N, C-alpha and C positions, 0 to 999 in steps of 0.2 A: 650532441652534434650528430647530424646524419652522415652517412657514408660518403655522400657526394660533396659535402662542405669541406673547404680547406681550412686548416687552423689559421687563426688570426695572425700568429707570428710569421707564418710563411707568406701570407698576403702582404703584411707590412714590410717584410724584407724585400719582396719583389717590387713593391711600390717605391721604396726608398732607393732602389737601384737607379730609377729614372730621374731622381731629383738632381738638378743641375744640368740636365740635358739642354742643348741649344738647338734652335731651329731658326730658319730665315723666312721671313714673309715680306712681300712687296709693300711699299708705302702708298700705292695708288688706291683709288676707290674700288671697292669690291674685292679687296685683297683676300687671298687664301694662302695657306702654306703649301700650295701645289704649283706646278708649272714654272719652275725657276728659270727656264729658258726664255720665257716671255718677258720682254722688255729688260734685258740684262744690264742696260746702262742706267737704269733708274735707281733711286735710293731704296735701301732695304732696312727693315727692322729686324734685329736679332733678338729673339725672345728666349727666356730661360724658364724651365719648368720648376715650379716651387714645391711640387707635391700636390698642389690643389688647382693651380691655374698657371697659364703662360703669362709671364711678366716681362715688360720691356727691359732689355739688357744693354743694347747699343744700337746706334743708327749709323749706317755706312753709306758711302757715296754710290756704290754699285754692287752687283752680285759678286764680282771677283774679290772685292775687299771683304765682303761678308763671309765668303768661303774661306779666305785666309784667316779670319777670326775663328771660324768653326774648326778648321783643320790647321793649326799653326805648325805642326810637324811636317806637313807635306812640303816637299822641295821641288826643285826642277825635275822634270822627267829624266830618266836615265838615257844616256846617249845611245845611239844605235851602234851595234857591234862594229860596223865598218868605218866609223868616224873616229879614227885616232885611238881606238881602244886596243888593248892587248888581245882581244878576242876576235880580231879581224879574220876573215877567211884566209886560210893558208893554202899553199900550192898542194896539189895532189888530187887523187880520185876519191873523194868522199862518198859515202853511201848513196847520197841523192844527187850527185853531180852527173851531168850529162857526159856519157862516154865520148872519147875522141872519135872523129869520123874514120871509118874504115877506108883504106886505099882502094881505089877502083881499078 
């Protein structure tokens, strides 16, 4: 084996890491796995990598449903600090607050 060739075991381990990976592709003609923002309301095909080829895994109504399938642990975005959270701005002169106007 030459110095530039990687061992077969390392290559197989790297390839197997990707097995089961999901991707979303549109279901219209000329579809590609790019440009998810184009036609977000149209149906999508979720494909799964088998180690050799992308195989159909699920069909969804739109991009939002497909993304929920890809990232099920993603939840609502966190609330802004000023919206009823305990980290709301407090009174005082913080480091970046505007100083009070000086008397004239």
